CHARMM-style PDB file with segment names, atoms N, HN, CA, C and O in Angstrom:
ATOM      1  N   MET     1      77.472   1.331 -60.812  1.00  0.00      PROA
ATOM      2  CA  MET     1      78.470   1.345 -59.568  1.00  0.00      PROA
ATOM      3  C   MET     1      79.624   2.018 -59.640  1.00  0.00      PROA
ATOM      4  O   MET     1      80.418   1.735 -60.538  1.00  0.00      PROA
ATOM      5  N   ASN     2      79.865   2.861 -58.857  1.00  0.00      PROA
ATOM      6  HN  ASN     2      79.220   3.091 -58.129  1.00  0.00      PROA
ATOM      7  CA  ASN     2      81.003   3.510 -58.529  1.00  0.00      PROA
ATOM      8  C   ASN     2      82.371   2.699 -58.715  1.00  0.00      PROA
ATOM      9  O   ASN     2      82.580   1.570 -59.157  1.00  0.00      PROA
ATOM     10  N   ASN     3      83.209   3.669 -58.225  1.00  0.00      PROA
ATOM     11  HN  ASN     3      83.039   4.587 -57.866  1.00  0.00      PROA
ATOM     12  CA  ASN     3      84.883   3.042 -58.468  1.00  0.00      PROA
ATOM     13  C   ASN     3      85.269   2.293 -56.957  1.00  0.00      PROA
ATOM     14  O   ASN     3      86.105   1.396 -56.841  1.00  0.00      PROA
ATOM     15  N   SER     4      84.088   3.146 -55.322  1.00  0.00      PROA
ATOM     16  HN  SER     4      83.409   3.874 -55.416  1.00  0.00      PROA
ATOM     17  CA  SER     4      84.240   1.971 -54.535  1.00  0.00      PROA
ATOM     18  C   SER     4      83.609   0.920 -54.363  1.00  0.00      PROA
ATOM     19  O   SER     4      83.624   0.556 -53.187  1.00  0.00      PROA
ATOM     20  N   GLY     5      83.114   0.343 -54.976  1.00  0.00      PROA
ATOM     21  HN  GLY     5      83.102   0.639 -55.931  1.00  0.00      PROA
ATOM     22  CA  GLY     5      82.286  -0.995 -55.143  1.00  0.00      PROA
ATOM     23  C   GLY     5      80.818  -0.815 -54.333  1.00  0.00      PROA
ATOM     24  O   GLY     5      79.988  -1.700 -54.123  1.00  0.00      PROA
ATOM     25  N   THR     6      80.762   0.423 -53.995  1.00  0.00      PROA
ATOM     26  HN  THR     6      81.436   1.142 -54.166  1.00  0.00      PROA
ATOM     27  CA  THR     6      79.603   0.458 -53.177  1.00  0.00      PROA
ATOM     28  C   THR     6      78.303   0.875 -54.123  1.00  0.00      PROA
ATOM     29  O   THR     6      78.802   0.898 -55.248  1.00  0.00      PROA
ATOM     30  N   LYS     7      76.743   1.256 -54.277  1.00  0.00      PROA
ATOM     31  HN  LYS     7      76.337   1.238 -53.363  1.00  0.00      PROA
ATOM     32  CA  LYS     7      75.636   1.413 -54.597  1.00  0.00      PROA
ATOM     33  C   LYS     7      75.957   3.141 -54.290  1.00  0.00      PROA
ATOM     34  O   LYS     7      76.644   3.459 -53.319  1.00  0.00      PROA
ATOM     35  N   PRO     8      75.314   4.297 -55.335  1.00  0.00      PROA
ATOM     36  CA  PRO     8      75.502   5.433 -55.198  1.00  0.00      PROA
ATOM     37  C   PRO     8      74.535   5.488 -54.145  1.00  0.00      PROA
ATOM     38  O   PRO     8      74.010   4.426 -53.810  1.00  0.00      PROA
ATOM     39  N   ILE     9      74.199   6.594 -53.542  1.00  0.00      PROA
ATOM     40  HN  ILE     9      74.625   7.457 -53.814  1.00  0.00      PROA
ATOM     41  CA  ILE     9      73.004   7.055 -52.305  1.00  0.00      PROA
ATOM     42  C   ILE     9      71.786   7.788 -52.831  1.00  0.00      PROA
ATOM     43  O   ILE     9      71.846   9.018 -52.817  1.00  0.00      PROA
ATOM     44  N   PRO    10      70.656   7.187 -53.306  1.00  0.00      PROA
ATOM     45  CA  PRO    10      70.148   8.065 -53.774  1.00  0.00      PROA
ATOM     46  C   PRO    10      69.094   9.284 -53.653  1.00  0.00      PROA
ATOM     47  O   PRO    10      68.555   9.339 -52.547  1.00  0.00      PROA
ATOM     48  N   PRO    11      68.670  10.349 -54.654  1.00  0.00      PROA
ATOM     49  CA  PRO    11      67.683  11.393 -53.798  1.00  0.00      PROA
ATOM     50  C   PRO    11      66.772  11.489 -53.108  1.00  0.00      PROA
ATOM     51  O   PRO    11      65.689  11.023 -53.461  1.00  0.00      PROA
ATOM     52  N   LEU    12      66.930  12.115 -51.923  1.00  0.00      PROA
ATOM     53  HN  LEU    12      67.810  12.494 -51.636  1.00  0.00      PROA
ATOM     54  CA  LEU    12      66.344  12.402 -50.558  1.00  0.00      PROA
ATOM     55  C   LEU    12      64.792  12.569 -51.588  1.00  0.00      PROA
ATOM     56  O   LEU    12      64.650  12.966 -52.744  1.00  0.00      PROA
ATOM     57  N   THR    13      63.606  11.977 -50.377  1.00  0.00      PROA
ATOM     58  HN  THR    13      63.722  11.654 -49.438  1.00  0.00      PROA
ATOM     59  CA  THR    13      62.046  12.148 -51.047  1.00  0.00      PROA
ATOM     60  C   THR    13      62.141  13.257 -49.964  1.00  0.00      PROA
ATOM     61  O   THR    13      62.820  13.481 -48.962  1.00  0.00      PROA
ATOM     62  N   PRO    14      60.810  14.028 -50.872  1.00  0.00      PROA
ATOM     63  CA  PRO    14      59.893  14.929 -49.997  1.00  0.00      PROA
ATOM     64  C   PRO    14      59.629  14.607 -49.063  1.00  0.00      PROA
ATOM     65  O   PRO    14      59.268  15.429 -48.221  1.00  0.00      PROA
ATOM     66  N   GLU    15      59.674  13.593 -48.852  1.00  0.00      PROA
ATOM     67  HN  GLU    15      59.967  12.926 -49.536  1.00  0.00      PROA
ATOM     68  CA  GLU    15      59.259  13.314 -46.850  1.00  0.00      PROA
ATOM     69  C   GLU    15      59.701  13.463 -46.274  1.00  0.00      PROA
ATOM     70  O   GLU    15      59.416  14.080 -45.247  1.00  0.00      PROA
ATOM     71  N   GLN    16      61.182  12.746 -46.735  1.00  0.00      PROA
ATOM     72  HN  GLN    16      61.414  12.246 -47.569  1.00  0.00      PROA
ATOM     73  CA  GLN    16      62.484  12.782 -45.754  1.00  0.00      PROA
ATOM     74  C   GLN    16      63.272  14.287 -45.767  1.00  0.00      PROA
ATOM     75  O   GLN    16      64.238  14.276 -45.004  1.00  0.00      PROA
ATOM     76  N   ILE    17      63.069  15.585 -46.472  1.00  0.00      PROA
ATOM     77  HN  ILE    17      62.284  15.595 -47.091  1.00  0.00      PROA
ATOM     78  CA  ILE    17      63.443  15.935 -46.842  1.00  0.00      PROA
ATOM     79  C   ILE    17      62.693  16.888 -45.554  1.00  0.00      PROA
ATOM     80  O   ILE    17      63.475  17.394 -44.750  1.00  0.00      PROA
ATOM     81  N   ALA    18      61.273  17.119 -45.366  1.00  0.00      PROA
ATOM     82  HN  ALA    18      60.637  16.707 -46.019  1.00  0.00      PROA
ATOM     83  CA  ALA    18      60.482  17.835 -44.891  1.00  0.00      PROA
ATOM     84  C   ALA    18      60.834  16.856 -42.835  1.00  0.00      PROA
ATOM     85  O   ALA    18      60.951  17.369 -41.722  1.00  0.00      PROA
ATOM     86  N   GLU    19      60.858  16.010 -43.102  1.00  0.00      PROA
ATOM     87  HN  GLU    19      60.764  15.594 -44.006  1.00  0.00      PROA
ATOM     88  CA  GLU    19      61.506  15.520 -41.346  1.00  0.00      PROA
ATOM     89  C   GLU    19      62.590  15.641 -40.934  1.00  0.00      PROA
ATOM     90  O   GLU    19      62.662  15.707 -39.707  1.00  0.00      PROA
ATOM     91  N   ILE    20      63.996  15.732 -41.779  1.00  0.00      PROA
ATOM     92  HN  ILE    20      63.938  15.678 -42.776  1.00  0.00      PROA
ATOM     93  CA  ILE    20      65.385  16.324 -41.618  1.00  0.00      PROA
ATOM     94  C   ILE    20      64.921  18.011 -41.313  1.00  0.00      PROA
ATOM     95  O   ILE    20      65.536  18.469 -40.350  1.00  0.00      PROA
ATOM     96  N   GLU    21      63.974  18.969 -41.953  1.00  0.00      PROA
ATOM     97  HN  GLU    21      63.475  18.596 -42.736  1.00  0.00      PROA
ATOM     98  CA  GLU    21      63.723  19.974 -41.498  1.00  0.00      PROA
ATOM     99  C   GLU    21      63.259  20.161 -39.912  1.00  0.00      PROA
ATOM    100  O   GLU    21      63.699  20.809 -38.963  1.00  0.00      PROA
ATOM    101  N   ALA    22      62.209  19.312 -40.107  1.00  0.00      PROA
ATOM    102  HN  ALA    22      61.852  18.785 -40.879  1.00  0.00      PROA
ATOM    103  CA  ALA    22      61.500  19.449 -38.297  1.00  0.00      PROA
ATOM    104  C   ALA    22      62.186  19.068 -37.676  1.00  0.00      PROA
ATOM    105  O   ALA    22      62.362  19.751 -36.668  1.00  0.00      PROA
ATOM    106  N   LEU    23      63.176  17.573 -37.811  1.00  0.00      PROA
ATOM    107  HN  LEU    23      63.033  17.018 -38.631  1.00  0.00      PROA
ATOM    108  CA  LEU    23      64.434  17.566 -36.870  1.00  0.00      PROA
ATOM    109  C   LEU    23      65.046  19.053 -36.343  1.00  0.00      PROA
ATOM    110  O   LEU    23      65.028  19.580 -35.231  1.00  0.00      PROA
ATOM    111  N   SER    24      65.568  19.468 -37.579  1.00  0.00      PROA
ATOM    112  HN  SER    24      65.583  19.039 -38.483  1.00  0.00      PROA
ATOM    113  CA  SER    24      66.581  20.317 -37.079  1.00  0.00      PROA
ATOM    114  C   SER    24      66.249  21.606 -36.507  1.00  0.00      PROA
ATOM    115  O   SER    24      67.087  22.456 -36.207  1.00  0.00      PROA
ATOM    116  N   LYS    25      64.925  21.727 -36.359  1.00  0.00      PROA
ATOM    117  HN  LYS    25      64.244  21.036 -36.602  1.00  0.00      PROA
ATOM    118  CA  LYS    25      64.333  22.927 -35.774  1.00  0.00      PROA
ATOM    119  C   LYS    25      64.068  22.492 -34.347  1.00  0.00      PROA
ATOM    120  O   LYS    25      63.574  23.314 -33.574  1.00  0.00      PROA
ATOM    121  N   MET    26      64.438  20.922 -33.818  1.00  0.00      PROA
ATOM    122  HN  MET    26      64.839  20.255 -34.446  1.00  0.00      PROA
ATOM    123  CA  MET    26      63.967  20.728 -32.624  1.00  0.00      PROA
ATOM    124  C   MET    26      65.155  20.987 -31.579  1.00  0.00      PROA
ATOM    125  O   MET    26      66.370  20.889 -31.749  1.00  0.00      PROA
ATOM    126  N   SER    27      64.372  21.371 -30.374  1.00  0.00      PROA
ATOM    127  HN  SER    27      63.384  21.451 -30.236  1.00  0.00      PROA
ATOM    128  CA  SER    27      65.759  21.977 -29.563  1.00  0.00      PROA
ATOM    129  C   SER    27      66.297  21.097 -28.856  1.00  0.00      PROA
ATOM    130  O   SER    27      65.435  20.380 -28.347  1.00  0.00      PROA
ATOM    131  N   TYR    28      67.431  20.784 -28.556  1.00  0.00      PROA
ATOM    132  HN  TYR    28      68.131  21.366 -28.969  1.00  0.00      PROA
ATOM    133  CA  TYR    28      68.227  19.049 -27.484  1.00  0.00      PROA
ATOM    134  C   TYR    28      67.476  18.351 -26.465  1.00  0.00      PROA
ATOM    135  O   TYR    28      67.635  17.155 -26.220  1.00  0.00      PROA
ATOM    136  N   ASP    29      66.108  19.617 -25.478  1.00  0.00      PROA
ATOM    137  HN  ASP    29      65.979  20.589 -25.677  1.00  0.00      PROA
ATOM    138  CA  ASP    29      65.482  18.822 -25.006  1.00  0.00      PROA
ATOM    139  C   ASP    29      64.159  18.120 -25.116  1.00  0.00      PROA
ATOM    140  O   ASP    29      63.437  17.493 -24.341  1.00  0.00      PROA
ATOM    141  N   GLU    30      64.118  18.499 -26.490  1.00  0.00      PROA
ATOM    142  HN  GLU    30      64.704  19.008 -27.120  1.00  0.00      PROA
ATOM    143  CA  GLU    30      62.904  17.684 -27.163  1.00  0.00      PROA
ATOM    144  C   GLU    30      63.041  16.292 -27.630  1.00  0.00      PROA
ATOM    145  O   GLU    30      62.234  15.407 -27.916  1.00  0.00      PROA
ATOM    146  N   ILE    31      64.908  16.428 -27.609  1.00  0.00      PROA
ATOM    147  HN  ILE    31      65.564  17.147 -27.377  1.00  0.00      PROA
ATOM    148  CA  ILE    31      64.896  14.789 -28.568  1.00  0.00      PROA
ATOM    149  C   ILE    31      65.079  13.702 -26.901  1.00  0.00      PROA
ATOM    150  O   ILE    31      65.704  13.791 -25.844  1.00  0.00      PROA
ATOM    151  N   ASP    32      64.232  12.868 -27.463  1.00  0.00      PROA
ATOM    152  HN  ASP    32      63.725  12.796 -28.321  1.00  0.00      PROA
ATOM    153  CA  ASP    32      64.001  11.692 -26.689  1.00  0.00      PROA
ATOM    154  C   ASP    32      65.044  10.358 -26.768  1.00  0.00      PROA
ATOM    155  O   ASP    32      64.826   9.319 -27.391  1.00  0.00      PROA
ATOM    156  N   PHE    33      66.214  10.677 -25.977  1.00  0.00      PROA
ATOM    157  HN  PHE    33      66.391  11.521 -25.471  1.00  0.00      PROA
ATOM    158  CA  PHE    33      67.177   9.266 -26.207  1.00  0.00      PROA
ATOM    159  C   PHE    33      67.051   8.166 -24.867  1.00  0.00      PROA
ATOM    160  O   PHE    33      67.940   7.554 -24.275  1.00  0.00      PROA
ATOM    161  N   SER    34      66.067   8.182 -24.729  1.00  0.00      PROA
ATOM    162  HN  SER    34      65.345   8.680 -25.210  1.00  0.00      PROA
ATOM    163  CA  SER    34      65.560   6.907 -23.033  1.00  0.00      PROA
ATOM    164  C   SER    34      65.421   5.280 -23.848  1.00  0.00      PROA
ATOM    165  O   SER    34      65.298   4.166 -23.338  1.00  0.00      PROA
ATOM    166  N   ASP    35      65.512   5.750 -25.487  1.00  0.00      PROA
ATOM    167  HN  ASP    35      65.612   6.655 -25.901  1.00  0.00      PROA
ATOM    168  CA  ASP    35      65.661   4.202 -26.084  1.00  0.00      PROA
ATOM    169  C   ASP    35      67.663   3.613 -26.359  1.00  0.00      PROA
ATOM    170  O   ASP    35      68.010   2.543 -26.859  1.00  0.00      PROA
ATOM    171  N   ILE    36      68.500   4.612 -25.891  1.00  0.00      PROA
ATOM    172  HN  ILE    36      68.218   5.481 -25.484  1.00  0.00      PROA
ATOM    173  CA  ILE    36      70.257   4.325 -25.767  1.00  0.00      PROA
ATOM    174  C   ILE    36      70.332   3.965 -24.851  1.00  0.00      PROA
ATOM    175  O   ILE    36      70.054   4.770 -23.962  1.00  0.00      PROA
ATOM    176  N   PRO    37      70.666   2.830 -24.506  1.00  0.00      PROA
ATOM    177  CA  PRO    37      71.430   1.835 -23.098  1.00  0.00      PROA
ATOM    178  C   PRO    37      72.750   2.950 -22.960  1.00  0.00      PROA
ATOM    179  O   PRO    37      73.361   3.374 -23.941  1.00  0.00      PROA
ATOM    180  N   PRO    38      73.060   3.337 -21.504  1.00  0.00      PROA
ATOM    181  CA  PRO    38      74.070   4.106 -20.883  1.00  0.00      PROA
ATOM    182  C   PRO    38      75.187   3.214 -21.189  1.00  0.00      PROA
ATOM    183  O   PRO    38      75.397   2.003 -21.257  1.00  0.00      PROA
ATOM    184  N   ILE    39      75.880   4.430 -21.363  1.00  0.00      PROA
ATOM    185  HN  ILE    39      75.709   5.413 -21.308  1.00  0.00      PROA
ATOM    186  CA  ILE    39      77.374   3.840 -21.590  1.00  0.00      PROA
ATOM    187  C   ILE    39      78.484   3.958 -20.253  1.00  0.00      PROA
ATOM    188  O   ILE    39      79.010   4.960 -19.769  1.00  0.00      PROA
ATOM    189  N   SER    40      78.601   2.571 -19.894  1.00  0.00      PROA
ATOM    190  HN  SER    40      78.174   1.757 -20.288  1.00  0.00      PROA
ATOM    191  CA  SER    40      80.367   2.828 -18.682  1.00  0.00      PROA
ATOM    192  C   SER    40      81.233   3.540 -19.165  1.00  0.00      PROA
ATOM    193  O   SER    40      81.414   3.641 -20.379  1.00  0.00      PROA
ATOM    194  N   LYS    41      81.907   4.146 -18.274  1.00  0.00      PROA
ATOM    195  HN  LYS    41      81.761   4.064 -17.289  1.00  0.00      PROA
ATOM    196  CA  LYS    41      83.428   5.176 -18.329  1.00  0.00      PROA
ATOM    197  C   LYS    41      84.345   3.235 -18.891  1.00  0.00      PROA
ATOM    198  O   LYS    41      85.305   3.230 -19.661  1.00  0.00      PROA
ATOM    199  N   GLU    42      83.976   2.395 -18.519  1.00  0.00      PROA
ATOM    200  HN  GLU    42      83.196   2.399 -17.893  1.00  0.00      PROA
ATOM    201  CA  GLU    42      84.851   1.674 -19.142  1.00  0.00      PROA
ATOM    202  C   GLU    42      84.884   1.514 -20.365  1.00  0.00      PROA
ATOM    203  O   GLU    42      85.933   1.450 -21.006  1.00  0.00      PROA
ATOM    204  N   GLU    43      83.473   1.408 -20.965  1.00  0.00      PROA
ATOM    205  HN  GLU    43      82.621   1.460 -20.444  1.00  0.00      PROA
ATOM    206  CA  GLU    43      83.231   1.273 -22.713  1.00  0.00      PROA
ATOM    207  C   GLU    43      83.664   2.971 -23.060  1.00  0.00      PROA
ATOM    208  O   GLU    43      84.086   2.875 -24.212  1.00  0.00      PROA
ATOM    209  N   LEU    44      83.753   4.147 -22.748  1.00  0.00      PROA
ATOM    210  HN  LEU    44      83.410   4.225 -21.812  1.00  0.00      PROA
ATOM    211  CA  LEU    44      83.858   5.144 -23.329  1.00  0.00      PROA
ATOM    212  C   LEU    44      85.581   4.884 -23.201  1.00  0.00      PROA
ATOM    213  O   LEU    44      86.318   4.987 -24.181  1.00  0.00      PROA
ATOM    214  N   LYS    45      86.034   4.561 -21.928  1.00  0.00      PROA
ATOM    215  HN  LYS    45      85.434   4.478 -21.132  1.00  0.00      PROA
ATOM    216  CA  LYS    45      87.971   4.086 -22.487  1.00  0.00      PROA
ATOM    217  C   LYS    45      88.223   3.534 -23.611  1.00  0.00      PROA
ATOM    218  O   LYS    45      89.248   3.628 -24.285  1.00  0.00      PROA
ATOM    219  N   ARG    46      87.105   2.846 -23.852  1.00  0.00      PROA
ATOM    220  HN  ARG    46      86.272   2.770 -23.304  1.00  0.00      PROA
ATOM    221  CA  ARG    46      87.684   1.640 -25.096  1.00  0.00      PROA
ATOM    222  C   ARG    46      87.486   2.852 -26.672  1.00  0.00      PROA
ATOM    223  O   ARG    46      88.252   3.077 -27.609  1.00  0.00      PROA
ATOM    224  N   PHE    47      86.503   3.233 -26.429  1.00  0.00      PROA
ATOM    225  HN  PHE    47      85.881   3.050 -25.668  1.00  0.00      PROA
ATOM    226  CA  PHE    47      86.404   4.231 -27.754  1.00  0.00      PROA
ATOM    227  C   PHE    47      88.023   4.632 -28.234  1.00  0.00      PROA
ATOM    228  O   PHE    47      89.071   4.271 -27.698  1.00  0.00      PROA
ATOM    229  N   LYS    48      87.813   5.584 -29.543  1.00  0.00      PROA
ATOM    230  HN  LYS    48      86.962   5.878 -29.979  1.00  0.00      PROA
ATOM    231  CA  LYS    48      89.169   5.876 -30.659  1.00  0.00      PROA
ATOM    232  C   LYS    48      88.634   6.773 -31.300  1.00  0.00      PROA
ATOM    233  O   LYS    48      87.666   6.548 -32.026  1.00  0.00      PROA
ATOM    234  N   PRO    49      89.084   7.779 -31.174  1.00  0.00      PROA
ATOM    235  CA  PRO    49      88.988   9.130 -32.747  1.00  0.00      PROA
ATOM    236  C   PRO    49      88.760   8.056 -33.851  1.00  0.00      PROA
ATOM    237  O   PRO    49      89.403   7.018 -34.010  1.00  0.00      PROA
ATOM    238  N   ALA    50      87.802   8.481 -34.516  1.00  0.00      PROA
ATOM    239  HN  ALA    50      87.280   9.324 -34.387  1.00  0.00      PROA
ATOM    240  CA  ALA    50      87.768   7.962 -35.833  1.00  0.00      PROA
ATOM    241  C   ALA    50      89.085   8.322 -36.763  1.00  0.00      PROA
ATOM    242  O   ALA    50      89.438   7.475 -37.583  1.00  0.00      PROA
ATOM    243  N   ARG    51      89.709   9.376 -36.671  1.00  0.00      PROA
ATOM    244  HN  ARG    51      89.422  10.065 -36.005  1.00  0.00      PROA
ATOM    245  CA  ARG    51      90.476   9.541 -37.173  1.00  0.00      PROA
ATOM    246  C   ARG    51      91.711   8.507 -36.886  1.00  0.00      PROA
ATOM    247  O   ARG    51      92.366   8.049 -37.822  1.00  0.00      PROA
ATOM    248  N   LEU    52      91.965   8.191 -35.589  1.00  0.00      PROA
ATOM    249  HN  LEU    52      91.433   8.563 -34.829  1.00  0.00      PROA
ATOM    250  CA  LEU    52      92.889   7.228 -35.046  1.00  0.00      PROA
ATOM    251  C   LEU    52      92.414   5.726 -35.908  1.00  0.00      PROA
ATOM    252  O   LEU    52      93.010   5.139 -36.811  1.00  0.00      PROA
ATOM    253  N   ARG    53      91.122   5.401 -35.234  1.00  0.00      PROA
ATOM    254  HN  ARG    53      90.637   5.878 -34.501  1.00  0.00      PROA
ATOM    255  CA  ARG    53      90.800   4.365 -36.404  1.00  0.00      PROA
ATOM    256  C   ARG    53      90.786   3.662 -37.862  1.00  0.00      PROA
ATOM    257  O   ARG    53      90.999   2.522 -38.274  1.00  0.00      PROA
ATOM    258  N   LYS    54      90.492   4.693 -38.340  1.00  0.00      PROA
ATOM    259  HN  LYS    54      90.320   5.619 -38.005  1.00  0.00      PROA
ATOM    260  CA  LYS    54      90.686   5.230 -39.853  1.00  0.00      PROA
ATOM    261  C   LYS    54      92.021   3.934 -40.420  1.00  0.00      PROA
ATOM    262  O   LYS    54      91.933   2.965 -41.173  1.00  0.00      PROA
ATOM    263  N   LYS    55      93.328   4.591 -39.530  1.00  0.00      PROA
ATOM    264  HN  LYS    55      93.400   5.379 -38.918  1.00  0.00      PROA
ATOM    265  CA  LYS    55      94.375   4.067 -39.534  1.00  0.00      PROA
ATOM    266  C   LYS    55      94.731   2.353 -39.778  1.00  0.00      PROA
ATOM    267  O   LYS    55      95.533   1.987 -40.637  1.00  0.00      PROA
ATOM    268  N   ASN    56      94.012   1.425 -38.897  1.00  0.00      PROA
ATOM    269  HN  ASN    56      93.360   1.722 -38.200  1.00  0.00      PROA
ATOM    270  CA  ASN    56      93.738   0.430 -38.945  1.00  0.00      PROA
ATOM    271  C   ASN    56      93.196  -0.520 -39.710  1.00  0.00      PROA
ATOM    272  O   ASN    56      93.358  -1.740 -39.720  1.00  0.00      PROA
ATOM    273  N   LEU    57      92.100   0.660 -40.767  1.00  0.00      PROA
ATOM    274  HN  LEU    57      91.968   1.652 -40.759  1.00  0.00      PROA
ATOM    275  CA  LEU    57      91.335  -0.784 -41.541  1.00  0.00      PROA
ATOM    276  C   LEU    57      92.236  -0.491 -42.543  1.00  0.00      PROA
ATOM    277  O   LEU    57      92.919   0.490 -42.838  1.00  0.00      PROA
ATOM    278  N   LYS    58      91.975  -2.128 -43.203  1.00  0.00      PROA
ATOM    279  HN  LYS    58      91.420  -2.925 -42.963  1.00  0.00      PROA
ATOM    280  CA  LYS    58      92.108  -2.643 -44.104  1.00  0.00      PROA
ATOM    281  C   LYS    58      91.466  -2.718 -45.570  1.00  0.00      PROA
ATOM    282  O   LYS    58      90.356  -3.229 -45.419  1.00  0.00      PROA
ATOM    283  N   VAL    59      91.619  -2.512 -46.536  1.00  0.00      PROA
ATOM    284  HN  VAL    59      92.521  -2.096 -46.659  1.00  0.00      PROA
ATOM    285  CA  VAL    59      90.976  -2.445 -47.763  1.00  0.00      PROA
ATOM    286  C   VAL    59      90.754  -3.918 -48.566  1.00  0.00      PROA
ATOM    287  O   VAL    59      91.737  -4.513 -49.008  1.00  0.00      PROA
ATOM    288  N   ALA    60      90.024  -4.207 -48.649  1.00  0.00      PROA
ATOM    289  HN  ALA    60      89.225  -3.724 -48.290  1.00  0.00      PROA
ATOM    290  CA  ALA    60      89.609  -5.521 -49.255  1.00  0.00      PROA
ATOM    291  C   ALA    60      89.717  -4.747 -51.143  1.00  0.00      PROA
ATOM    292  O   ALA    60      89.298  -3.767 -51.759  1.00  0.00      PROA
ATOM    293  N   SER    61      90.762  -6.272 -51.433  1.00  0.00      PROA
ATOM    294  HN  SER    61      91.102  -7.068 -50.932  1.00  0.00      PROA
ATOM    295  CA  SER    61      91.123  -6.273 -52.913  1.00  0.00      PROA
ATOM    296  C   SER    61      90.524  -7.012 -53.488  1.00  0.00      PROA
ATOM    297  OT1 SER    61      90.696  -7.136 -54.701  1.00  0.00      PROA
TER     298      SER     61
END
């Protein structure tokens, strides 16, 4: 275990690498977003950039 308390990420398999390469060659129009629910303008207003949220994180001891 490393110092952050999380397990190290295992290396990618050849199959995973091939899938990532295939996905990286897809155009935006080829990506199916139909399973993602729509987000309302009110929901979008609640989001904050990660750099702003990071300040509010508490470190567990």
